[in-house]
Backbone bond lengths (Angstrom), bond angles and torsions (degrees), N, CA, C in turn:
res aa  C-N    CA-C-N  psi(-1)  N-CA   C-N-CA  omega(-1)  CA-C   N-CA-C  phi
1 M - - - 1.448 - - 1.523 108.61 -
2 H 1.331 116.13 128.69 1.459 121.28 179.46 1.520 108.89 -122.28
3 L 1.320 114.93 95.39 1.454 122.19 179.20 1.521 108.27 -123.27
4 A 1.330 115.64 123.17 1.461 120.66 179.01 1.521 108.91 -131.50
5 Y 1.324 114.45 157.53 1.453 118.96 178.02 1.516 109.96 -140.92
6 V 1.310 113.47 159.60 1.454 121.06 178.82 1.523 108.28 -133.47
7 T 1.327 114.72 140.25 1.459 122.26 178.64 1.521 107.95 -132.38
8 T 1.322 116.08 135.71 1.465 120.71 174.94 1.519 108.23 -123.79
9 S 1.303 115.78 162.93 1.462 118.65 -178.93 1.520 113.32 -97.89
10 D 1.318 118.02 -23.43 1.457 120.81 -178.93 1.525 111.06 -82.91
11 R 1.319 116.27 138.65 1.461 121.99 -179.89 1.529 110.83 -58.48
12 G 1.334 116.51 124.52 1.446 122.17 177.19 1.523 114.67 83.23
13 A 1.341 118.29 -6.76 1.465 121.03 -175.98 1.527 112.43 -67.64
14 T 1.315 118.24 -36.30 1.462 120.24 178.82 1.524 109.88 -64.70
15 D 1.329 116.75 -41.68 1.466 120.61 177.88 1.525 111.01 -59.65
16 L 1.318 116.62 -45.84 1.464 120.88 -179.93 1.530 111.37 -64.04
17 L 1.326 116.76 -42.24 1.458 121.23 -179.79 1.526 111.16 -63.27
18 L 1.324 117.31 -49.65 1.468 120.30 -178.22 1.527 111.07 -66.03
19 S 1.322 117.42 -36.39 1.466 120.87 177.73 1.527 110.90 -64.11
20 A 1.326 116.53 -45.57 1.463 120.08 179.53 1.525 111.16 -64.96
21 F 1.322 117.10 -40.01 1.466 121.51 178.93 1.525 110.39 -63.11
22 A 1.337 116.11 -48.85 1.469 120.27 179.86 1.526 110.73 -61.91
23 D 1.322 117.62 -42.17 1.462 121.20 -179.88 1.525 111.16 -60.20
24 G 1.323 116.80 -45.09 1.460 120.78 178.74 1.521 112.21 -62.65
25 L 1.330 116.65 -42.08 1.465 120.71 179.28 1.528 111.10 -65.82
26 L 1.324 116.90 -42.33 1.460 120.28 179.35 1.527 110.79 -63.67
27 K 1.326 116.95 -41.89 1.463 120.54 178.35 1.528 111.53 -63.26
28 A 1.347 116.19 -28.85 1.465 120.88 178.91 1.531 111.85 -84.51
29 G 1.340 116.92 -2.46 1.457 120.65 178.22 1.517 115.26 86.53
30 T 1.323 117.72 14.51 1.463 121.52 179.33 1.524 109.46 -74.46
31 P 1.331 117.72 127.59 1.468 119.65 177.94 1.537 111.00 -72.80
32 L 1.326 115.97 115.61 1.465 122.79 -177.33 1.518 110.79 -124.20
33 T 1.308 114.76 163.54 1.456 121.87 166.19 1.520 106.99 -145.63
34 G 1.320 116.06 165.33 1.451 120.70 178.04 1.507 112.47 131.18
35 V 1.331 114.82 -157.09 1.457 121.55 179.58 1.522 109.99 -143.89
36 V 1.333 114.59 146.49 1.457 121.85 169.71 1.525 106.81 -126.83
37 Q 1.326 115.85 154.28 1.458 120.06 -174.22 1.512 111.88 -109.61
38 T 1.329 114.59 141.66 1.457 122.72 173.28 1.523 107.60 -120.69
39 N 1.309 116.70 131.69 1.461 121.54 177.20 1.518 108.72 -108.32
40 T 1.318 116.28 130.56 1.456 121.87 178.86 1.525 108.09 -112.61
41 E 1.315 116.02 119.48 1.461 120.29 -179.68 1.519 110.50 -64.03
42 C 1.312 115.78 145.38 1.466 122.20 -179.86 1.525 109.72 -116.36
43 A 1.305 115.74 -178.77 1.461 121.75 -179.19 1.528 110.79 -62.52
44 D 1.327 115.71 161.96 1.468 121.45 179.86 1.522 111.23 -51.10
45 G 1.333 114.67 135.36 1.457 120.74 177.79 1.518 113.83 88.61
46 Y 1.307 117.86 -10.26 1.463 121.97 179.08 1.523 109.25 -109.78
47 K 1.305 116.67 141.56 1.469 121.01 176.26 1.523 108.91 -74.56
48 C 1.327 115.78 162.02 1.466 120.14 -179.07 1.532 110.87 -67.11
49 D 1.331 115.26 157.53 1.462 120.72 171.95 1.520 107.88 -83.59
50 M 1.323 116.82 139.74 1.460 121.60 -179.93 1.523 108.81 -112.22
51 D 1.329 115.88 121.74 1.460 122.20 178.88 1.518 109.44 -121.07
52 L 1.323 115.83 138.96 1.455 121.14 172.68 1.515 108.38 -102.02
53 Q 1.314 115.99 133.90 1.454 120.99 171.59 1.520 106.38 -101.13
54 V 1.324 115.69 122.01 1.454 121.43 -179.60 1.522 108.41 -82.28
55 I 1.327 115.26 128.99 1.462 122.07 179.18 1.529 107.59 -99.69
56 P 1.301 120.56 133.74 1.461 128.73 8.02 1.519 113.92 -99.23
57 T 1.338 119.01 1.11 1.469 120.16 -172.19 1.520 113.27 -69.79
58 G 1.331 116.94 -27.76 1.455 120.48 -177.42 1.517 113.59 84.87
59 E 1.339 117.27 -0.72 1.462 120.01 178.32 1.530 109.41 -58.71
60 T 1.326 116.04 137.58 1.463 121.29 179.77 1.521 109.38 -108.30
61 I 1.326 114.99 131.00 1.461 122.03 -179.19 1.525 108.35 -124.57
62 R 1.323 116.57 121.19 1.469 121.08 176.31 1.527 108.09 -76.65
63 I 1.340 116.04 118.95 1.464 120.27 -178.07 1.523 112.30 -105.54
64 S 1.332 116.81 3.83 1.464 119.90 177.99 1.519 109.80 -107.85
65 Q 1.316 114.14 150.34 1.461 121.45 175.84 1.524 107.46 -112.35
66 S 1.306 116.89 144.41 1.450 119.81 175.17 1.525 108.38 -83.55
67 L 1.321 115.61 117.52 1.463 120.58 -179.65 1.523 112.27 -101.29
68 G 1.325 115.69 3.42 1.456 119.15 179.01 1.514 111.81 104.19
69 K 1.316 114.02 166.99 1.461 121.42 -177.32 1.527 110.48 -61.70
70 N 1.330 115.69 135.62 1.467 124.54 177.64 1.527 114.32 61.57
71 A 1.326 118.06 19.48 1.467 121.40 177.84 1.519 110.17 -65.49
72 R 1.336 115.72 148.65 1.448 120.44 -177.78 1.529 112.95 -119.28
73 G 1.302 119.32 -12.69 1.465 122.00 -176.08 1.520 112.54 -73.11
74 C 1.330 115.12 174.60 1.468 121.47 178.56 1.517 109.45 -66.66
75 R 1.311 116.69 125.59 1.451 122.11 -176.89 1.519 113.25 -97.77
76 L 1.334 117.46 -0.79 1.456 120.47 -177.63 1.528 110.64 -63.28
77 D 1.317 115.88 134.53 1.462 121.98 174.70 1.529 106.34 -96.29
78 P 1.339 117.92 99.16 1.462 120.44 -173.86 1.526 113.68 -61.76
79 A 1.317 118.21 -31.81 1.470 120.25 179.66 1.525 110.65 -65.93
80 E 1.326 117.26 -41.11 1.459 120.66 179.49 1.529 110.93 -71.25
81 L 1.325 116.87 -35.80 1.465 119.82 174.97 1.528 109.77 -60.59
82 E 1.315 116.87 -45.43 1.467 120.57 -179.61 1.530 111.49 -66.43
83 R 1.319 117.35 -30.77 1.468 119.69 175.22 1.526 109.80 -63.70
84 A 1.335 116.66 -42.64 1.467 120.74 177.07 1.531 110.41 -63.73
85 V 1.318 117.10 -41.22 1.467 121.24 178.03 1.525 110.08 -58.20
86 G 1.321 117.16 -43.88 1.464 121.19 179.88 1.524 112.38 -61.53
87 L 1.325 116.66 -42.54 1.467 120.53 179.52 1.531 110.91 -64.30
88 V 1.306 116.75 -42.13 1.461 120.29 -179.36 1.526 110.39 -70.05
89 T 1.321 117.13 -38.87 1.470 120.54 179.16 1.523 110.23 -57.54
90 R 1.319 117.25 -46.34 1.470 120.52 179.78 1.523 111.81 -62.52
91 S 1.312 117.33 -31.83 1.469 119.98 -176.54 1.525 113.01 -76.48
92 L 1.326 118.45 -10.35 1.466 119.99 176.69 1.527 111.69 -63.04
93 D 1.325 117.00 -25.59 1.462 120.63 179.61 1.527 113.15 -70.84
94 N 1.328 117.82 -9.26 1.468 122.00 -179.01 1.525 112.91 -89.13
95 A 1.341 117.24 13.57 1.477 123.50 177.72 1.525 113.13 53.79
96 P 1.334 118.13 57.21 1.464 119.20 178.03 1.526 111.14 -68.59
97 Q 1.313 115.59 155.11 1.458 121.09 176.41 1.530 110.89 -82.70
98 L 1.340 116.40 -17.15 1.458 120.95 -176.46 1.524 109.96 -158.90
99 L 1.332 115.71 142.01 1.459 123.35 169.85 1.524 106.94 -108.87
100 I 1.338 116.11 124.42 1.462 121.70 176.31 1.523 108.14 -111.87
101 I 1.323 116.03 127.17 1.464 121.88 175.52 1.521 107.70 -119.95
102 N 1.319 116.04 123.50 1.456 121.58 -173.09 1.522 114.13 -59.52
103 K 1.347 116.70 -34.76 1.459 117.21 -174.72 1.524 111.30 -159.46
104 F 1.316 114.81 133.58 1.462 121.67 167.49 1.525 104.19 -92.11
105 G 1.330 114.49 92.89 1.459 120.45 -174.62 1.511 112.65 -102.30
106 K 1.326 115.83 -161.88 1.458 121.54 -177.44 1.524 111.91 -60.05
107 H 1.326 117.84 -40.78 1.466 120.19 179.00 1.528 110.43 -60.35
108 E 1.324 116.91 -45.26 1.463 120.79 179.70 1.529 110.66 -66.91
109 A 1.329 116.59 -40.47 1.466 120.75 178.57 1.529 110.82 -60.24
110 D 1.344 115.58 -31.18 1.469 120.98 179.48 1.533 112.86 -89.97
111 G 1.350 117.20 7.04 1.468 120.64 176.01 1.516 114.96 92.95
112 R 1.328 117.26 5.69 1.473 120.82 -178.30 1.519 110.11 -112.27
113 G 1.324 115.92 -160.84 1.458 121.05 176.75 1.521 111.52 61.62
114 F 1.331 115.82 -131.57 1.463 121.47 -176.27 1.529 113.40 -85.40
115 R 1.305 118.34 -0.71 1.469 120.45 -177.31 1.534 112.89 -56.47
116 P 1.345 119.86 -48.29 1.468 118.81 179.50 1.532 113.20 -62.75
117 I 1.330 117.80 -35.35 1.468 119.61 -179.43 1.524 110.96 -71.59
118 I 1.327 118.04 -32.27 1.462 120.40 174.77 1.528 108.92 -61.15
119 A 1.326 116.32 -47.52 1.470 120.49 179.26 1.524 111.56 -62.11
120 E 1.330 116.77 -42.52 1.465 120.13 -179.78 1.525 111.13 -63.95
121 A 1.318 117.57 -42.69 1.464 120.48 178.68 1.527 110.32 -61.19
122 L 1.311 117.15 -43.51 1.463 120.17 179.42 1.530 111.17 -63.50
123 E 1.330 117.04 -38.28 1.473 120.41 176.42 1.518 111.39 -62.60
124 R 1.332 116.85 -30.77 1.467 122.02 179.21 1.534 112.00 -88.79
125 D 1.308 117.87 8.31 1.469 123.36 -177.70 1.521 113.30 61.50
126 I 1.319 117.07 32.67 1.466 122.48 174.08 1.531 106.69 -95.45
127 P 1.323 118.58 121.52 1.469 120.02 177.33 1.528 110.74 -59.79
128 V 1.334 115.47 146.64 1.463 121.90 -177.57 1.526 109.55 -128.32
129 L 1.330 115.01 132.06 1.461 122.74 174.77 1.522 107.71 -119.59
130 V 1.336 115.96 126.87 1.462 121.59 -174.44 1.526 110.14 -128.07
131 G 1.326 115.92 139.16 1.460 120.91 169.01 1.524 107.95 -85.12
132 V 1.317 117.13 134.20 1.472 121.13 -179.32 1.518 108.08 -132.01
133 N 1.336 115.51 128.47 1.463 117.87 176.10 1.526 109.38 -88.07
134 R 1.297 115.60 162.58 1.471 120.29 -175.14 1.528 112.78 -62.54
135 L 1.332 118.21 -26.91 1.462 120.90 179.36 1.524 112.78 -65.42
136 N 1.330 117.17 -30.15 1.460 120.94 -174.37 1.526 114.07 -112.26
137 I 1.320 117.41 8.75 1.463 119.90 -175.55 1.532 112.11 -61.05
138 E 1.314 117.73 -41.12 1.466 120.57 -179.27 1.530 111.23 -65.35
139 R 1.312 116.95 -42.63 1.471 120.07 179.73 1.521 110.82 -70.07
140 F 1.350 117.72 -32.95 1.452 120.46 174.63 1.525 109.92 -64.55
141 Q 1.331 116.79 -44.80 1.465 120.67 179.25 1.531 110.88 -61.49
142 D 1.328 117.35 -38.79 1.473 120.39 175.82 1.527 110.20 -61.47
143 F 1.323 116.84 -46.62 1.467 121.93 178.68 1.527 110.46 -59.52
144 A 1.330 116.98 -43.32 1.465 122.17 -175.96 1.524 112.86 -78.08
145 G 1.316 117.20 -9.75 1.456 120.03 179.16 1.521 113.08 60.25
146 G 1.317 116.99 31.63 1.454 121.08 179.38 1.519 114.27 75.82
147 M 1.327 117.79 7.57 1.464 121.79 -176.12 1.526 113.73 -94.52
148 A 1.330 118.49 -4.35 1.460 121.18 -177.34 1.526 110.25 -85.51
149 L 1.301 115.46 140.72 1.449 122.83 -179.52 1.524 109.53 -101.06
150 A 1.324 117.09 127.03 1.466 121.72 175.36 1.518 108.61 -79.59
151 L 1.322 116.66 129.25 1.467 121.82 -179.81 1.517 110.06 -108.22
152 D 1.332 115.10 152.53 1.455 119.81 173.18 1.528 108.42 -64.05
153 P 1.331 117.47 138.79 1.466 120.49 -176.35 1.529 112.81 -80.21
154 D 1.324 115.71 65.00 1.460 120.38 174.94 1.531 108.90 -150.04
155 I 1.315 115.78 158.34 1.466 121.76 -176.53 1.526 111.23 -56.71
156 Q 1.332 117.34 -41.94 1.461 119.84 -177.51 1.525 111.25 -63.68
157 G 1.335 117.71 -41.93 1.464 120.54 178.16 1.521 111.91 -62.21
158 L 1.323 116.59 -41.51 1.465 120.89 178.84 1.534 110.42 -66.94
159 T 1.327 115.90 -41.90 1.468 121.19 -179.69 1.520 110.80 -64.82
160 D 1.330 116.71 -44.87 1.466 120.49 179.32 1.529 110.78 -59.64
161 W 1.338 116.76 -43.34 1.464 120.44 179.07 1.528 110.74 -62.16
162 L 1.321 117.14 -47.85 1.463 119.79 -178.40 1.528 110.83 -63.65
163 D 1.316 117.21 -41.02 1.470 120.04 177.03 1.521 110.39 -59.45
164 K 1.318 116.45 -42.77 1.472 120.89 -178.56 1.527 111.24 -65.27
165 V 1.335 117.01 -47.69 1.475 118.26 -177.46 1.523 111.11 -72.18
166 S 1.319 117.80 -28.20 1.462 120.50 176.67 1.517 110.22 -68.74
167 Q 1.332 118.01 -40.05 1.463 121.57 176.61 1.517 110.23 -65.07
168 T 1.331 116.94 -42.16 1.455 120.78 178.94 1.514 109.54 -60.04
169 G 1.330 116.85 -43.88 1.464 120.55 178.83 1.510 111.76 -63.12
170 A 1.340 117.45 -43.29 1.463 121.07 179.50 1.520 110.60 -65.36
171 Q 1.349 116.75 -39.57 1.461 119.46 179.09 1.529 110.06 -67.25
172 H 1.345 117.50 -37.96 1.459 120.83 178.90 1.528 110.49 -63.89
173 I 1.319 116.96 -43.15 1.469 121.10 179.78 1.527 109.56 -64.18
174 A 1.342 116.80 -43.74 1.466 120.40 -179.04 1.525 111.42 -65.21
175 S 1.347 116.25 -39.77 1.462 118.67 -177.85 1.521 113.04 -74.67
176 S 1.336 117.12 -23.48 1.450 119.70 -179.80 1.533 111.79 -90.71
177 G 1.324 115.59 -1.88 1.448 119.40 176.90 1.515 114.09 78.32
178 G 1.316 117.95 16.99 1.453 117.68 179.99 1.419 111.01 -166.38
């Protein structure tokens, strides 16, 4: 099982890191699946818009709802999140080298969202990289059963991890004769 996560302290930094990592891998021809998030700033008093880019198709899905100026409630649009989950689930059949999930958030902590697809990818021996915010780190660790590896929040750390788990997978396939 190859499950790793990354946490950053700056707002939006995990999204930027995972997006840049996925972009570099896609440009190099690495077969990927998953989602990365883009935040678009809005007018004063409004929270940013949250969009998921589905990998590898590039389809963009807005997962935030506008609740009005100075709103404080949860803005996640669960129906759109589940639509993204469905698209990524279908892409697991394309034998990706890596599944990237932008965030293990409240939905995942509660057993919904991308949580089932993370488990399915791990069952299929597909490495998984997840962004985790500090609010959900304990629940992510419970889900991972202590098996998740914390990575340094930089491209080189993510690349080194993927190179290592890819070699392990290739060595396992070679040693098992198939």
